[in-house]
Structures are given as C-alpha cells and as structure tokens.
C-alpha positions in Angstrom: 30.2 57.6 9.7 31.4 57.9 6.4 29.7 55.3 4.2 32.6 53.3 2.3 32.1 52.0 -1.1 35.8 50.0 -2.3 37.6 50.7 -5.8 36.9 48.5 -9.1 40.4 46.6 -8.3 39.2 45.6 -4.5 35.7 45.0 -5.4 36.8 42.6 -7.9 39.2 40.7 -5.3 36.8 40.6 -3.0 33.9 38.8 -5.1 35.8 36.5 -6.5 36.8 35.8 -2.9 32.7 35.9 -2.5 32.1 33.7 -4.8 34.6 31.0 -4.1 33.1 31.0 -0.4 29.5 30.9 -1.4 30.0 28.0 -3.8 29.9 25.2 -0.8 26.9 27.2 0.7 24.6 25.8 -2.0 23.6 27.5 -5.1 20.2 29.6 -3.9 22.5 31.8 -1.7 24.7 32.4 -5.2 21.9 33.3 -7.0 20.4 35.7 -4.4 24.5 37.5 -3.6 25.0 37.5 -7.2 21.8 39.4 -8.7 22.4 42.7 -9.1 19.4 44.9 -8.1 18.1 47.9 -6.7 18.0 48.0 -2.8 15.8 50.7 -2.1 17.4 54.0 -1.6 18.0 57.1 -3.5 20.4 57.6 -6.4 21.8 61.3 -7.7 19.2 63.6 -9.1 19.3 66.7 -10.9 21.8 69.0 -11.3 24.7 68.2 -9.3 28.7 69.7 -9.7 31.6 67.8 -9.8 34.3 69.8 -7.3 37.8 69.2 -7.6 40.5 69.0 -4.9 43.5 68.5 -6.3 46.0 67.5 -4.2 49.9 67.7 -4.7 52.0 69.0 -7.5 49.7 68.4 -10.8 50.5 69.9 -14.8 47.6 71.9 -15.9 48.1 70.2 -18.5 47.2 67.0 -16.5 44.4 69.2 -14.9 43.3 69.1 -18.3 42.6 65.7 -18.6 40.3 65.5 -16.1 38.9 68.4 -16.5 37.7 67.8 -19.8 36.3 65.0 -19.0 34.4 66.5 -16.2 32.8 69.1 -19.2 32.6 66.5 -21.9 29.8 64.5 -19.5 27.3 68.0 -20.1 28.4 68.6 -23.3 25.8 68.8 -26.0 24.9 64.8 -27.8 25.5 66.4 -31.0 30.2 65.5 -30.4 31.5 63.0 -31.8 30.0 59.6 -31.2 30.8 57.5 -29.3 31.0 60.6 -27.2 30.8 60.7 -22.6 28.0 62.6 -23.0 26.6 59.3 -24.2 28.3 57.5 -21.8 26.7 58.6 -19.0 23.5 59.0 -19.9 23.1 55.5 -20.4 23.2 55.5 -16.1 19.1 56.8 -17.4 18.4 53.2 -17.1 18.4 53.1 -13.5 16.2 56.1 -13.2 13.7 54.1 -15.6 13.8 50.9 -13.9 12.1 53.2 -10.4 10.3 55.4 -12.8 12.8 58.4 -11.4 12.2 61.5 -14.5 14.6 63.4 -12.9 18.1 62.1 -13.7 21.4 63.4 -12.8 23.1 66.2 -14.6 26.8 66.3 -13.8 29.0 69.5 -14.4 32.2 70.9 -13.8 32.3 73.2 -10.3 34.7 74.8 -8.4 38.2 73.6 -7.9 40.6 73.9 -4.9 44.9 73.5 -5.3 46.7 72.8 -2.4 50.2 72.4 -4.2 51.6 72.3 -0.5 50.0 69.3 1.0 49.1 70.5 3.6 48.4 67.5 5.1 51.3 65.7 4.7 52.5 63.0 2.0 51.2 60.1 3.8 47.6 60.5 4.1 44.7 58.4 5.7 41.2 57.9 4.4 39.9 59.9 7.7 42.4 63.0 5.4 40.6 62.4 2.5 37.6 62.5 3.8 38.8 66.0 5.8 39.3 67.2 2.0 36.7 65.6 0.4 34.7 68.4 3.0 37.0 71.7 1.9 34.4 71.9 -1.2 31.3 73.1 -1.4 29.1 70.3 -0.3 25.2 71.4 -1.7 24.4 69.5 -4.6 28.0 67.8 -5.5 29.7 65.7 -5.6 33.7 66.9 -4.1 36.2 64.5 -6.1 39.9 64.5 -4.6 42.6 63.6 -6.6 46.2 62.8 -5.2 49.1 63.3 -7.0 51.3 60.2 -7.8 54.0 61.0 -4.8 51.3 60.7 -2.2 51.0 57.2 -0.1 46.8 57.0 0.6 46.0 54.6 3.3 45.4 50.9 1.5 46.4 52.6 -2.2 48.3 50.3 -4.6 47.5 47.2 -2.3 43.9 47.2 -2.1 42.5 49.9 -4.0 42.8 52.5 -7.2 40.2 54.9 -5.6 37.0 55.1 -3.7 33.5 56.9 -3.1 31.3 57.4 -0.5 29.2 59.3 2.2 29.8 62.0 4.6 27.7 64.1 6.9 26.9 67.0 6.0 27.0 70.7 7.4 25.4 71.8 4.8 21.9 71.3 2.7 21.9 67.8 1.1 21.3 67.0 -2.9 19.0 64.6 -1.4 15.9 65.8 0.2 13.5 62.3 0.0 15.0 60.2 2.3 15.5 62.1 5.6 18.3 59.1 6.7 20.8 60.6 4.3 19.5 64.2 4.7 22.5 64.8 6.6 25.8 63.5 3.7 26.7 64.7 0.6 29.4 62.5 -1.6 33.1 61.9 -2.4 34.9 60.3 -4.2 39.0 60.1 -4.2 41.3 59.0 -7.0 45.2 58.4 -6.6 47.9 58.9 -9.4 49.5 55.8 -9.7 51.5 56.8 -12.7 54.9 55.8 -10.1 53.2 53.6 -7.6 51.1 50.7 -9.3 50.5 51.4 -13.1 50.0 47.9 -13.3 47.4 47.2 -10.5 45.5 51.0 -11.8 46.5 52.4 -14.9 45.4 48.8 -17.1 46.2 48.4 -19.7 48.1 51.4 -20.0 50.8 49.6 -18.8 51.6 45.7 -18.0 49.8 44.3 -15.5 50.7 43.5 -12.0 48.9 40.1 -12.3 47.2 38.1 -14.6 47.1 37.4 -18.5 50.3 39.4 -20.1 49.4 41.7 -23.2 51.3 44.7 -24.8 50.3 48.4 -22.9 47.6 50.3 -24.9 49.1 53.7 -26.2 47.3 56.3 -23.3 44.6 58.7 -25.6 45.7 61.9 -23.5 49.9 60.4 -23.8 49.8 60.3 -19.6 49.3 56.6 -18.5 49.1 57.8 -15.2 46.1 60.6 -15.7 44.8 58.2 -18.6 44.2 56.0 -15.4 42.5 58.6 -13.1 40.4 59.3 -16.1 39.2 55.1 -15.9 38.8 54.7 -11.8 36.8 58.4 -12.2 35.2 57.5 -14.7 33.9 53.9 -12.9 33.9 55.6 -9.1 31.5 59.1 -10.9 29.3 56.1 -12.3 29.1 54.0 -9.3 28.4 57.1 -6.7 25.5 58.5 -8.9 23.4 55.2 -8.8 24.8 53.6 -5.5 25.6 56.9 -3.1 24.6 55.8 0.3 25.3 52.8 -0.6 21.5 51.2 -0.7 20.9 52.1 -4.1 21.4 49.9 -7.5 24.5 46.6 -6.6 25.5 43.2 -6.8 26.9 40.8 -4.1 27.3 42.2 -0.2 27.3 45.5 0.9 30.0 45.7 2.5 31.9 44.7 -1.2 29.2 45.6 -3.5 29.7 45.2 -6.7 28.0 48.2 -9.0 27.4 50.1 -12.3 31.3 50.1 -13.2 33.0 47.4 -11.4 30.2 45.0 -12.3 31.9 44.8 -15.6 35.7 44.3 -14.9 38.4 45.1 -17.5 35.5 45.3 -20.4 36.0 48.0 -22.2 34.8 47.0 -26.3 33.1 44.3 -27.2 35.5 40.9 -27.9 36.9 41.3 -24.1 38.3 38.7 -22.8 41.0 38.8 -19.1 43.9 40.9 -20.3 42.6 41.8 -23.6 40.3 45.6 -23.5 38.3 44.8 -26.1 38.1 45.6 -29.8 38.6 49.4 -29.2 38.9 52.2 -31.4 42.2 53.6 -32.7 43.3 57.0 -33.5 45.3 57.2 -37.1 47.6 59.8 -35.5 48.6 58.7 -32.2 48.2 55.2 -31.7 46.3 55.4 -28.6 43.3 53.5 -27.9 39.7 54.7 -26.7 36.2 54.5 -27.0 35.2 58.1 -26.1 35.1 61.4 -27.6 35.4 64.4 -25.3 35.1 68.0 -25.7 38.5 69.9 -27.3 39.2 67.1 -29.6 39.9 64.6 -26.0 39.6 60.9 -26.5 39.1 58.7 -23.5 39.5 55.3 -22.6 36.2 54.6 -20.3 34.6 51.5 -18.8 31.8 49.4 -19.5 28.8 49.7 -17.7 26.5 47.5 -16.3 22.4 47.7 -18.2 20.4 47.0 -15.4 17.6 45.8 -18.2 19.4 43.4 -20.0 21.4 42.3 -17.3 24.7 42.9 -19.1 27.1 44.5 -19.8 27.4 47.5 -22.4 30.2 48.9 -24.3 29.7 52.0 -27.1 32.5 50.0 -29.3 
C-alpha cells in the first residue's frame, strides 16, 4: 500500500478544518497537533537521483524548465545567490537535529517520455503509481509529470500534486529501517495551465478564492511550468524530510504539514494572505523570483519551515 501524502493546497484546507475542530477539544490537544516534530522515521540520505517520467505533450523548452531546476539543486554553491542549491541545502538542519551526518544529495537522473498517453488521458492515482514504477527505484525519487490535457483523479479539486512511497522490486534507498526496506519514493505533479491555474499556479495567476491581487510575471514565461516548479519544490522538500510518512511533519499523519506546506503562500519576507512577499524582480522581464538556477534560470520556490527556530524561513 502506497504511503499517500497530500499536496500543499489539500494540506492547507484539511489543516484549517483540523484547527477548527480541535479548538473545541481543548487547548492541550491543539498545541500537540500543531507542533512540528520528528516522528522517528528515516529521512532520505546520501546521493539520490531524481528520475523524470514525462506523461503527455511537453515542449522541449518546457521540459528544460524542470530539468534545469533539478540540475540547479546540486549546482555549486558559488552560483548567483540566492540559489536553488542553497534553498535545498537548508533542509540540512533537519538532519542536524537528529545528529545525522549524511544529508541528501539530489541530482538529475534518467528521463522517460510517454508522449502517446499509454494509459489514456484520464488517470487514477493507481495509474500514477504504475507510471512512477517505470523508472529506476534504487537511490531515486521518481517524479511523474502530467501535461495540461491530462485529467488526474483529484487534480484541482483536492490537490496539485502528491508524494508517497511504493513497494519496490529493487534495492531500497533506506537500509537502516527494516519497515521501509522494500519501498521507494515518488512524486506526481500536474500542469494546471488550462485546468486550474488559480489554484495550482498562484501567484502567477489570479487566485480562485481568497484575497485578490494582480498575478505576477512567471520567471520562465510559462504559468503552467512555473507553477509546476513551485509544487514540485514543495513536494521534494516533503519527500526528503518525510519520505515514508514518519519523518518530520506537523499535525495528523493523515493530513501532514511538511517542510514547505507548513508555510503556505510564503515566498519572501513581508508575505501575507494574497501577497507572496517582497520578491526579487527581473529588470528586463518584470518577472518575480526568489532563487537563481543554472543556465541563467530564475525560479520562485516556497519558504521552508526551519525546525531550529520553529518559523518559516525565506531567502529574500
């Protein structure tokens, strides 16, 4: 049975419901559920490849937005700051707290193109898992990316993406915990450009609900793909620090708030509901961003929860 972990938007909605219900159960229960803590399970460690499974039609330029982002995760720290590499490096604090000296090192792995929609255009989560299992499972995170014309079960209505773990037919990436000895991790993210950009590509599109503010200019000039980067980044942070559902998270295990989803809608200092924060702006394009990547790329990445200060940490 796969370990299911909901997307950022789903988590926010469920957590709001949780808080509302818990208020009536007493302050002690509220404080316990709201505590961001470690649940004694393994984190991803050492060198881990991020394998991409492209499902549907993506232009080469669109695939480059994602592959450059993944490559940027392991690029030298000497690149222009603030950087994508420094962003993921901030998760090292999670390892330090449990005295682990082997934090994760992410790198771009293999890529599979499924441009003929081998399983059809409407997909259930079971089929997403089937696609995730197509790539290598040894020391890897398999990422399924679905194009804008693919309707995935629950997409837009309850999630923008998800991450979890599945039984592995190959060697596990975690050896120290026997309960996870036959599992590998996966992520799914959909392109919301034509289906629900207001839900899954904010702040690059007018939000569907809540405070209304003008959309920002996407740094890679593609609302759908820049939205996918935000959601992929959030789920990557969650996968690294809570790969099997018993790592770091806040709230109930059935609806956890993780490293990025614990800081919803925060991308820079000064953020508040409906406002992403005081972001950097490209003088040439007017695009908003907070991290630099390889090949001159600019990206907008979510704030991450800092377990040492119990606060959301931003780079700008």
